[in-house]
C-alpha positions as CSV (number, residue, x, y, z in Angstrom):
1,X,-75.0,-7.6,142.7
2,X,-74.4,-8.5,139.0
3,X,-76.3,-11.5,137.5
4,X,-74.0,-13.7,135.5
5,X,-76.4,-16.3,134.1
6,X,-80.0,-17.5,133.9
7,X,-79.9,-19.5,137.1
8,X,-78.8,-16.4,139.0
9,X,-81.6,-14.4,137.2
10,X,-84.1,-17.0,138.4
11,X,-82.9,-16.7,142.0
12,X,-83.3,-13.0,141.7
13,X,-86.8,-13.4,140.4
14,X,-87.7,-15.7,143.2
15,X,-86.8,-13.0,145.7
16,X,-88.7,-10.4,143.7
17,X,-92.0,-12.2,143.3
18,X,-92.4,-12.6,147.1
19,X,-92.4,-8.8,147.6
20,X,-95.8,-7.6,148.7
21,X,-96.3,-4.6,146.3
22,X,-96.4,-5.0,142.5
23,X,-94.8,-1.5,142.0
24,X,-91.8,-2.7,144.1
25,X,-91.6,-5.9,142.2
26,X,-91.4,-4.0,138.9
27,X,-88.8,-1.6,140.2
28,X,-86.6,-4.4,141.6
29,X,-87.0,-6.4,138.4
30,X,-86.0,-3.4,136.3
31,X,-82.9,-3.0,138.4
32,X,-82.1,-6.7,138.0
33,X,-82.3,-6.4,134.3
34,X,-79.7,-3.7,134.3
35,X,-77.5,-5.9,136.6
36,X,-77.5,-8.8,134.0
37,X,-74.0,-9.0,132.5
38,X,-74.9,-10.7,129.2
39,X,-77.6,-9.7,126.6
40,X,-79.3,-13.1,126.7
41,X,-79.9,-12.9,130.5
42,X,-81.2,-9.3,130.1
43,X,-83.7,-10.4,127.4
44,X,-84.8,-13.3,129.6
45,X,-85.3,-11.1,132.6
46,X,-87.2,-8.6,130.5
47,X,-89.5,-11.4,129.2
48,X,-90.1,-12.5,132.8
49,X,-91.0,-9.0,133.8
50,X,-93.5,-8.6,131.0
51,X,-95.0,-12.1,131.5
52,X,-95.2,-12.2,135.2
53,X,-95.5,-8.6,136.3
54,X,-96.8,-6.4,133.5
55,X,-99.8,-8.1,131.9
56,X,-98.2,-10.7,129.6
57,X,-99.5,-11.3,126.1
58,X,-102.3,-8.8,126.4
59,X,-99.9,-6.1,127.5
60,X,-97.6,-6.7,124.5
61,X,-100.6,-6.7,122.1
62,X,-101.8,-3.4,123.5
63,X,-98.3,-1.9,123.0
64,X,-98.3,-3.2,119.4
65,X,-101.6,-1.5,118.7
66,X,-100.3,1.7,120.1
67,X,-97.2,1.5,118.0
68,X,-99.4,0.8,114.9
69,X,-101.4,3.9,115.6
70,X,-98.2,5.9,115.8
71,X,-97.1,4.5,112.5
72,X,-100.4,5.4,110.9
73,X,-100.0,9.0,112.0
74,X,-96.5,9.2,110.6
75,X,-96.0,10.8,107.2
76,X,-92.8,8.7,106.5
77,X,-94.2,5.3,107.3
78,X,-96.8,3.4,105.2
79,X,-100.1,3.0,106.9
80,X,-100.8,-0.6,108.1
81,X,-103.9,-2.0,106.4
82,X,-106.4,-3.0,109.1
83,X,-107.5,-5.9,106.9
84,X,-103.9,-7.3,107.2
85,X,-103.9,-7.0,111.0
86,X,-104.8,-10.7,111.4
87,X,-101.5,-12.1,109.9
88,X,-99.5,-9.4,111.6
89,X,-101.0,-10.3,115.0
90,X,-100.6,-14.0,114.3
91,X,-96.9,-13.6,113.8
92,X,-96.4,-11.1,116.6
93,X,-98.5,-13.0,119.1
94,X,-96.7,-16.3,118.2
95,X,-93.3,-14.6,118.8
96,X,-94.5,-13.3,122.2
97,X,-95.9,-16.7,123.2
98,X,-92.6,-18.4,122.1
99,X,-90.6,-15.9,124.3
100,X,-92.8,-16.7,127.3
101,X,-92.5,-20.5,126.6
102,X,-88.8,-19.9,127.1
103,X,-89.6,-18.7,130.6
104,X,-91.6,-21.9,131.3
105,X,-88.7,-24.0,130.1
106,X,-86.3,-22.1,132.3
107,X,-88.4,-22.5,135.5
108,X,-89.2,-26.1,134.7
109,X,-86.1,-27.4,132.8
110,X,-87.3,-31.0,133.0
111,X,-90.0,-30.0,130.5
112,X,-87.5,-29.3,127.8
113,X,-87.3,-33.0,126.8
114,X,-91.1,-33.3,126.9
115,X,-92.5,-30.3,125.1
116,X,-91.3,-28.0,122.3
117,X,-91.7,-24.3,122.8
118,X,-94.5,-24.1,120.3
119,X,-96.5,-26.6,122.3
120,X,-96.0,-24.5,125.5
121,X,-97.0,-21.4,123.4
122,X,-100.3,-23.1,122.5
123,X,-101.1,-23.6,126.2
124,X,-100.0,-20.1,127.0
125,X,-102.3,-18.7,124.3
126,X,-105.2,-20.6,125.9
127,X,-104.5,-20.5,129.7
128,X,-101.9,-17.8,130.2
129,X,-103.2,-16.6,133.6
130,X,-103.1,-20.0,135.1
131,X,-99.7,-20.8,133.8
132,X,-98.4,-17.4,135.0
133,X,-99.6,-18.1,138.6
134,X,-97.9,-21.5,138.5
135,X,-94.6,-20.1,137.3
136,X,-94.8,-17.3,140.0
137,X,-95.4,-19.9,142.7
138,X,-92.5,-22.1,141.5
139,X,-90.2,-19.0,141.6
140,X,-91.3,-18.3,145.2
141,X,-90.5,-21.9,146.1
142,X,-86.9,-21.4,144.8
143,X,-86.3,-19.8,148.2
144,X,-87.2,-23.1,149.9
145,X,-84.7,-25.8,149.1
146,X,-86.0,-29.3,148.6
147,X,-89.6,-28.4,148.3
148,X,-91.6,-31.2,146.7
149,X,-94.2,-28.6,145.7
150,X,-92.1,-27.7,142.7
151,X,-92.6,-31.2,141.3
152,X,-96.3,-30.9,141.7
153,X,-96.4,-27.5,139.9
154,X,-94.2,-28.9,137.1
155,X,-96.6,-31.8,136.6
156,X,-99.6,-29.5,136.7
157,X,-97.9,-27.4,134.0
158,X,-97.3,-30.6,131.9
159,X,-100.9,-31.6,132.2
160,X,-102.1,-28.2,130.9
161,X,-99.7,-28.4,128.0
162,X,-100.9,-31.9,127.2
163,X,-104.5,-30.7,127.2
164,X,-103.6,-28.3,124.4
165,X,-101.4,-30.6,122.4
166,X,-103.1,-30.9,119.0
167,X,-104.2,-34.2,117.4
168,X,-102.0,-33.3,114.4
169,X,-98.8,-32.9,116.5
170,X,-97.2,-35.8,114.7
171,X,-97.2,-33.7,111.5
172,X,-95.5,-30.7,113.2
173,X,-92.1,-31.6,111.7
174,X,-93.6,-31.6,108.2
175,X,-95.1,-28.2,108.8
176,X,-91.8,-26.9,110.1
177,X,-90.0,-28.2,107.1
178,X,-92.5,-26.6,104.7
179,X,-91.9,-23.2,106.4
180,X,-88.1,-23.7,106.2
181,X,-88.1,-24.9,102.6
182,X,-90.4,-22.1,101.4
183,X,-88.1,-19.4,102.8
184,X,-85.1,-21.2,101.4
185,X,-86.5,-21.8,97.9
186,X,-87.8,-18.2,97.6
187,X,-84.6,-16.8,99.2
188,X,-86.5,-15.0,101.8
189,X,-85.2,-13.8,105.2
190,X,-87.0,-14.9,108.3
191,X,-87.1,-17.4,111.1
192,X,-88.9,-20.5,110.0
193,X,-89.6,-21.5,113.6
194,X,-91.4,-18.3,114.3
195,X,-93.5,-18.6,111.2
196,X,-94.2,-22.2,112.0
197,X,-95.3,-21.2,115.5
198,X,-97.6,-18.5,114.1
199,X,-99.4,-21.2,112.2
200,X,-99.2,-23.9,115.0
201,X,-100.4,-21.9,118.0
202,X,-104.0,-22.2,116.9
203,X,-106.0,-24.8,114.9
204,X,-107.7,-22.0,113.1
205,X,-104.4,-21.5,111.1
206,X,-102.9,-25.0,111.5
207,X,-105.7,-27.1,110.0
208,X,-106.0,-24.9,106.8
209,X,-102.3,-25.0,106.5
210,X,-102.2,-28.8,106.7
211,X,-105.0,-29.1,104.2
212,X,-103.1,-26.8,101.9
213,X,-99.9,-28.9,102.2
214,X,-102.0,-32.0,101.3
215,X,-104.0,-30.5,98.4
216,X,-102.8,-27.1,97.4
217,X,-99.0,-26.7,97.9
218,X,-99.0,-23.4,96.2
219,X,-101.5,-22.1,98.8
220,X,-99.3,-23.3,101.6
221,X,-96.4,-21.4,100.1
222,X,-98.5,-18.3,99.9
223,X,-99.4,-18.6,103.6
224,X,-95.7,-18.8,104.6
225,X,-94.8,-16.0,102.3
226,X,-97.5,-13.7,103.7
227,X,-96.4,-14.3,107.3
228,X,-92.8,-13.7,106.2
229,X,-93.7,-10.3,104.8
230,X,-94.8,-9.2,108.3
231,X,-91.5,-10.1,110.0
232,X,-89.9,-6.7,109.4
233,X,-93.0,-4.9,110.6
234,X,-93.2,-7.0,113.8
235,X,-89.5,-6.3,114.5
236,X,-90.1,-2.6,114.1
237,X,-93.1,-2.7,116.4
238,X,-91.1,-4.5,119.1
239,X,-88.8,-1.5,119.5
240,X,-85.2,-1.7,120.6
241,X,-84.0,-4.8,122.3
242,X,-83.0,-4.7,126.0
């Protein structure tokens, strides 16, 4: 059976996660990915498979490190400087968390009006395992029409996201604009939302960036520019799209 849209993909996932064996779940999910008729649904199903069945953020991080080692052994690709791994992982990890945030939005569409993807990404970075189990349980309940348990799971998810919402969230739009304006003024390619998320997913980067915006604008520009430089590397490490 071909899957024509995201709702049908979610229904397929609901049937997959109730299977008793993880190996069977992965096989069935891989088949479902091939049955998706449009690229967006295929990418979504692939994200679900990685997040829910194959180890999530840690699995993607491990794959990246393996890819970096392969690049370092290549004679035609520049070696990645280990000292630069922090910004690289910041950008790549934020991209991964944003993708998984899209899964949370799809499973709990009511949360779209309450939380941006970057806010969900912060919660995923801190409590991925708990959120993964909540999403899996919600998918299982898709097989049971009219279950009030889905509402409980949605509100539990919202409470976790709220817990990780930063005190500076009211300044998020300014941070986002700064990323966008820097790319535009320097005529640099890149997705400002991804770069913003790389900064926003942890206070270790967000607070220094906010201080730079207030006191050292040139330093803030440098932060954005440095993250932008890693965009092409991250895309190369991601490999071909599904």
